[in-house]
Backbone bond lengths (Angstrom), bond angles and torsions (degrees), N, CA, C in turn:
res aa  C-N    CA-C-N  psi(-1)  N-CA   C-N-CA  omega(-1)  CA-C   N-CA-C  phi
1 X - - - 1.442 - - 1.533 107.18 -
2 X 1.317 117.42 118.20 1.482 119.67 179.90 1.527 109.52 -71.61
3 X 1.323 113.84 139.32 1.461 120.64 179.54 1.523 109.95 -101.53
4 X 1.326 116.29 146.75 1.455 119.25 177.15 1.518 110.53 -62.88
5 X 1.302 116.93 144.45 1.466 121.83 -176.46 1.533 111.81 -81.92
6 X 1.314 117.98 -3.53 1.464 118.96 -174.62 1.525 112.87 -64.76
7 X 1.330 116.65 -36.12 1.471 120.33 -175.54 1.545 108.59 -120.31
8 X 1.269 120.80 82.53 1.441 121.47 -175.96 1.524 114.88 -64.04
9 X 1.360 117.11 -33.85 1.458 118.22 179.06 1.510 111.58 -68.90
10 X 1.332 117.09 -38.69 1.458 121.05 177.49 1.542 110.12 -65.72
11 X 1.340 114.94 -38.19 1.475 119.30 178.40 1.527 108.82 -61.84
12 X 1.316 119.22 -41.38 1.474 122.51 -178.98 1.512 110.36 -63.66
13 X 1.309 119.25 -30.25 1.457 122.57 -179.84 1.532 110.77 -82.21
14 X 1.329 117.15 -45.91 1.459 121.94 -171.52 1.532 113.47 -79.08
15 X 1.292 118.22 -33.38 1.468 120.35 -177.74 1.521 112.01 -60.86
16 X 1.344 120.79 -48.41 1.481 119.86 177.18 1.522 111.72 -62.96
17 X 1.307 118.72 -33.90 1.473 120.91 178.41 1.520 110.46 -65.81
18 X 1.319 117.58 -40.29 1.476 120.70 178.37 1.527 110.54 -64.79
19 X 1.332 117.27 -40.96 1.479 120.85 178.91 1.522 109.60 -65.84
20 X 1.355 117.04 -41.72 1.467 121.30 179.45 1.550 109.63 -62.55
21 X 1.320 117.01 -44.58 1.468 122.12 -179.56 1.526 109.78 -60.72
22 X 1.354 117.14 -41.90 1.476 121.58 -179.95 1.524 108.98 -65.58
23 X 1.341 118.63 -41.62 1.437 121.17 178.69 1.526 111.74 -64.07
24 X 1.366 117.57 -40.56 1.444 121.64 178.63 1.530 109.65 -64.20
25 X 1.331 116.02 -40.62 1.465 120.77 179.03 1.540 110.51 -61.45
26 X 1.332 116.65 -43.28 1.455 121.77 178.95 1.507 110.55 -64.52
27 X 1.350 116.77 -44.16 1.473 121.81 178.70 1.541 109.08 -61.37
28 X 1.317 118.10 -45.15 1.464 121.10 -179.55 1.540 111.34 -61.70
29 X 1.328 116.95 -41.81 1.458 120.45 178.96 1.516 109.86 -64.67
30 X 1.341 117.57 -38.99 1.456 121.61 179.20 1.526 110.51 -64.80
31 X 1.352 116.60 -42.06 1.460 120.39 177.99 1.527 112.11 -64.67
32 X 1.324 116.95 -41.38 1.469 121.52 178.27 1.531 108.97 -63.19
33 X 1.325 118.01 -44.85 1.457 121.40 -179.96 1.512 110.86 -63.33
34 X 1.357 117.05 -40.02 1.451 121.42 177.90 1.535 111.58 -63.36
35 X 1.330 116.67 -44.72 1.456 121.59 179.50 1.538 109.75 -65.36
36 X 1.315 117.58 -38.51 1.470 120.60 179.47 1.537 109.34 -65.91
37 X 1.306 118.28 -39.99 1.471 121.80 178.45 1.522 110.21 -62.58
38 X 1.368 117.26 -47.09 1.458 121.67 178.41 1.535 110.59 -60.21
39 X 1.324 116.16 -44.34 1.476 119.81 179.72 1.542 110.25 -62.25
40 X 1.318 117.55 -42.34 1.466 120.48 -179.85 1.539 109.83 -63.27
41 X 1.319 116.74 -40.55 1.459 119.60 178.55 1.524 111.79 -65.01
42 X 1.326 115.95 -43.22 1.474 119.93 178.11 1.520 111.18 -61.53
43 X 1.323 117.68 -47.03 1.445 121.79 178.57 1.516 111.29 -59.37
44 X 1.314 115.98 -43.17 1.458 121.32 179.04 1.530 111.05 -62.45
45 X 1.338 116.07 -42.47 1.446 120.66 178.15 1.539 111.29 -63.75
46 X 1.337 115.01 -45.23 1.475 118.59 179.31 1.519 110.57 -63.08
47 X 1.334 117.45 -40.93 1.456 120.69 -177.88 1.528 108.81 -61.55
48 X 1.332 118.13 -38.00 1.466 120.74 176.95 1.497 111.03 -66.68
49 X 1.323 117.45 -44.20 1.455 120.07 -179.34 1.539 111.36 -62.33
50 X 1.283 115.64 -44.30 1.457 120.06 -174.32 1.511 114.43 -89.66
51 X 1.336 117.40 10.17 1.455 119.32 -175.56 1.520 112.56 -73.94
52 X 1.303 118.60 -27.07 1.466 119.99 -178.81 1.506 113.68 89.20
53 X 1.354 117.70 1.11 1.477 120.28 -177.21 1.534 111.82 -56.06
54 X 1.337 117.93 -35.83 1.447 119.82 -179.88 1.509 114.69 -62.49
55 X 1.328 116.35 -24.35 1.462 121.36 -177.95 1.520 112.84 -89.82
56 X 1.332 118.87 -10.55 1.464 120.27 -175.26 1.516 111.01 -69.84
57 X 1.303 114.83 150.96 1.477 121.57 178.97 1.492 110.97 131.34
58 X 1.322 114.40 -177.29 1.474 121.65 176.64 1.521 107.56 -103.07
59 X 1.321 115.55 130.72 1.493 122.26 -174.16 1.534 108.14 -125.89
60 X 1.337 113.86 146.87 1.456 119.60 174.96 1.532 108.89 -127.71
61 X 1.325 116.15 130.82 1.466 119.69 178.22 1.536 107.70 -73.74
62 X 1.329 113.20 124.26 1.485 119.68 -175.83 1.537 111.30 -109.82
63 X 1.349 117.12 -13.00 1.474 118.84 -177.13 1.521 108.33 -150.83
64 X 1.326 116.97 136.80 1.467 122.75 171.82 1.532 106.82 -121.06
65 X 1.336 113.71 127.24 1.467 121.10 179.47 1.512 108.54 -108.24
66 X 1.285 117.93 111.48 1.472 121.97 -177.41 1.518 112.69 -67.77
67 X 1.311 116.74 142.96 1.448 122.46 174.23 1.499 109.14 -90.10
68 X 1.320 116.36 -167.17 1.473 120.68 177.44 1.530 107.68 -119.42
69 X 1.276 120.25 126.06 1.451 127.20 -1.49 1.517 111.58 -72.01
70 X 1.286 116.44 153.82 1.454 122.91 -178.69 1.550 111.62 -74.29
71 X 1.321 115.82 163.17 1.459 120.62 174.87 1.508 115.36 106.88
72 X 1.333 117.73 -9.86 1.458 118.71 -177.64 1.533 114.15 -63.92
73 X 1.333 115.87 -30.69 1.461 118.60 -178.00 1.511 111.68 -66.98
74 X 1.331 119.08 -17.44 1.450 120.25 174.62 1.538 111.52 -90.81
75 X 1.323 116.60 -13.15 1.475 121.95 178.95 1.534 112.03 -97.90
76 X 1.301 117.04 -40.81 1.476 122.00 -175.93 1.513 108.59 -99.89
77 X 1.354 116.16 131.09 1.464 117.15 179.30 1.514 109.72 -75.18
78 X 1.311 113.98 147.43 1.447 121.92 176.15 1.508 107.96 -138.68
79 X 1.319 118.62 157.14 1.466 120.86 -178.06 1.521 110.65 -75.37
80 X 1.344 116.58 110.75 1.453 119.93 175.88 1.540 109.97 -73.85
81 X 1.321 114.35 -35.90 1.457 121.57 177.01 1.512 107.39 -139.88
82 X 1.363 117.64 134.86 1.477 120.11 -178.69 1.485 111.07 -144.57
83 X 1.303 114.77 153.68 1.481 122.88 174.57 1.504 107.38 -125.54
84 X 1.322 116.67 123.94 1.467 124.04 176.18 1.510 108.12 -113.03
85 X 1.334 116.95 131.20 1.454 120.29 -176.92 1.525 110.55 -146.20
86 X 1.328 115.13 159.50 1.467 120.31 175.88 1.524 109.04 -89.75
87 X 1.320 115.11 128.16 1.484 122.93 175.97 1.507 106.97 -132.78
88 X 1.316 115.73 121.32 1.477 120.99 178.74 1.515 111.12 51.28
89 X 1.352 116.73 47.63 1.462 124.68 177.64 1.535 112.77 62.59
90 X 1.318 115.97 25.90 1.477 120.96 179.84 1.536 109.02 -136.32
91 X 1.319 116.65 137.99 1.443 121.36 177.72 1.517 109.69 -78.50
92 X 1.319 116.49 126.61 1.465 122.28 176.67 1.507 108.87 -129.27
93 X 1.304 116.70 169.31 1.476 118.48 179.44 1.499 112.90 -163.50
94 X 1.340 113.83 156.87 1.428 121.97 172.79 1.523 108.01 -135.47
95 X 1.335 115.72 161.63 1.439 120.40 -171.02 1.504 111.39 -148.13
96 X 1.316 114.44 166.23 1.467 123.92 167.01 1.511 104.73 -122.41
97 X 1.336 117.38 126.98 1.483 119.08 -177.23 1.533 111.12 -84.28
98 X 1.320 116.60 -178.36 1.450 122.33 -174.14 1.537 111.64 -66.86
99 X 1.332 118.54 -14.86 1.468 122.21 178.77 1.536 112.70 -99.91
100 X 1.341 115.86 -0.16 1.468 119.61 178.77 1.502 115.51 92.16
101 X 1.321 117.61 5.58 1.478 121.07 177.51 1.508 108.87 -85.17
102 X 1.333 116.27 137.77 1.479 122.16 -179.66 1.517 110.60 -101.76
103 X 1.291 115.63 151.62 1.466 121.72 178.54 1.519 111.31 -168.43
104 X 1.330 115.19 171.21 1.463 120.98 173.49 1.504 108.94 -105.13
105 X 1.326 114.92 150.97 1.448 118.70 174.73 1.526 108.70 -72.66
106 X 1.331 116.36 130.70 1.464 120.26 177.09 1.531 110.62 -71.33
107 X 1.323 115.87 -30.61 1.458 120.53 -178.99 1.508 108.08 -135.27
108 X 1.337 115.52 128.29 1.464 121.98 169.40 1.519 104.81 -132.80
109 X 1.350 116.32 109.29 1.440 119.55 -174.94 1.524 110.07 -129.42
110 X 1.330 115.85 127.38 1.450 122.25 176.12 1.538 106.60 -89.98
111 X 1.326 116.37 124.77 1.480 121.13 -176.93 1.523 109.50 -131.76
112 X 1.329 115.16 178.99 1.447 122.78 174.27 1.525 111.77 57.85
113 X 1.346 114.99 45.88 1.463 119.07 177.99 1.528 113.59 65.82
114 X 1.326 117.15 27.84 1.450 120.55 179.10 1.504 114.66 86.88
115 X 1.322 117.90 3.63 1.463 121.80 -178.85 1.522 114.42 -90.57
116 X 1.336 117.44 -18.55 1.461 120.12 -178.08 1.522 109.44 -127.96
117 X 1.312 114.06 160.51 1.452 122.46 178.02 1.510 109.01 -134.35
118 X 1.326 116.97 136.89 1.460 121.58 173.19 1.532 108.45 -109.76
119 X 1.303 116.15 131.75 1.481 121.76 178.42 1.534 108.73 -125.74
120 X 1.318 114.68 133.67 1.463 120.55 173.05 1.519 106.04 -128.08
121 X 1.317 117.22 123.76 1.479 121.14 -176.58 1.523 110.27 -81.18
122 X 1.320 114.43 161.64 1.460 118.83 178.73 1.526 109.37 -77.69
123 X 1.321 114.38 165.42 1.468 119.83 -179.33 1.499 110.11 99.77
124 X 1.282 114.84 160.27 1.476 120.07 -178.33 1.500 113.77 -95.43
125 X 1.326 114.86 -175.68 1.439 121.50 176.55 1.517 108.04 -98.37
126 X 1.337 114.86 161.88 1.489 119.24 179.06 1.521 112.11 -63.59
127 X 1.326 115.35 -39.18 1.464 121.73 -178.11 1.527 109.54 -115.35
128 X 1.319 118.47 136.70 1.470 119.55 179.06 1.522 114.39 -60.18
129 X 1.340 117.91 -24.59 1.465 121.11 -179.01 1.522 111.36 -80.96
130 X 1.322 118.42 -14.93 1.469 122.62 -175.85 1.523 111.06 -75.64
131 X 1.326 114.73 145.96 1.460 121.36 175.08 1.528 108.73 -81.44
132 X 1.318 116.91 144.49 1.479 120.45 175.12 1.521 107.21 -69.68
133 X 1.316 117.43 135.43 1.479 121.01 178.91 1.535 111.14 -65.38
134 X 1.290 114.67 139.30 1.497 121.61 177.24 1.515 107.24 -114.12
135 X 1.329 115.06 133.02 1.461 121.27 175.36 1.536 106.84 -101.57
136 X 1.350 114.90 109.99 1.480 121.77 179.50 1.526 105.02 -94.67
137 X 1.321 116.91 114.94 1.473 122.16 -168.62 1.525 110.88 -116.85
138 X 1.341 113.97 139.31 1.474 121.41 173.52 1.521 108.24 -129.97
139 X 1.348 114.93 144.99 1.442 120.34 174.92 1.519 107.20 -91.70
140 X 1.358 116.37 116.94 1.459 121.93 -176.67 1.542 107.77 -129.30
141 X 1.338 115.42 115.08 1.465 121.56 177.61 1.526 110.29 52.93
142 X 1.322 118.09 43.90 1.465 123.48 174.93 1.523 114.68 79.09
143 X 1.329 116.98 5.77 1.472 120.51 177.61 1.529 110.03 -121.05
144 X 1.326 115.52 146.53 1.451 119.68 173.32 1.506 109.37 -83.22
145 X 1.329 117.42 131.09 1.464 120.98 175.87 1.517 105.84 -117.63
146 X 1.338 115.79 116.80 1.441 121.59 -177.53 1.544 111.43 -109.54
147 X 1.328 114.81 136.85 1.439 120.80 174.85 1.532 105.79 -116.72
148 X 1.329 116.42 121.56 1.457 121.49 -176.28 1.520 108.79 -97.60
149 X 1.341 115.08 124.33 1.431 120.01 -178.73 1.544 108.44 -129.05
150 X 1.279 115.95 153.55 1.471 124.32 171.05 1.524 104.18 -134.47
151 X 1.322 118.23 -105.27 1.444 120.17 172.16 1.548 109.95 -76.23
152 X 1.324 115.98 -22.70 1.455 123.65 -179.45 1.520 108.93 -151.30
153 X 1.329 116.21 174.23 1.447 119.20 177.21 1.533 108.07 -69.93
154 X 1.358 115.67 128.21 1.445 120.81 -175.41 1.533 110.78 -101.27
155 X 1.338 117.77 -56.29 1.436 121.37 178.64 1.521 108.45 -164.32
156 X 1.347 116.16 176.43 1.462 121.82 -179.21 1.524 108.87 -125.91
157 X 1.334 116.06 159.86 1.451 120.66 172.76 1.514 109.67 -142.43
158 X 1.330 116.41 158.70 1.466 122.86 178.40 1.520 105.86 -127.58
159 X 1.332 117.00 135.83 1.464 121.16 179.26 1.503 109.56 -126.75
160 X 1.342 116.04 146.05 1.436 122.70 177.70 1.522 110.50 -115.05
161 X 1.333 116.42 146.40 1.476 121.04 179.37 1.510 108.99 -68.85
162 X 1.328 116.49 137.49 1.475 121.50 177.76 1.479 111.76 -113.68
């Protein structure tokens, strides 16, 4: 920006200030752009982690580990065979339980930064006071490990990809 020649001493004072302000403005814009890039990378990384892609596929329960007291796995339905898939950027699933009845999961939620999965099957409980069982699932060495809880831990299951 050219300065008027009428006041040379004022020009000597103001010109360096204008240059400094322009440099600060450029530095600030560079910092904002840098922070925006880092934020976009972090969001992209989180979106990948929490996408649920690692859980997709068809799974079959190969082992049921009874809790204490034993017998809950014959009372509470669990997915003997299930398919988890991405639909409209959301993880969904359907299953066949140990008695051969088919249904869709009412809830499929990826939590804990994409490391855990919560599954709630369709259908009600026998008693209105009972809590609906929740299957808390983790992928461990290529297998799904599910812990079934209601008011307490009931039993566990392990599923392998088919």
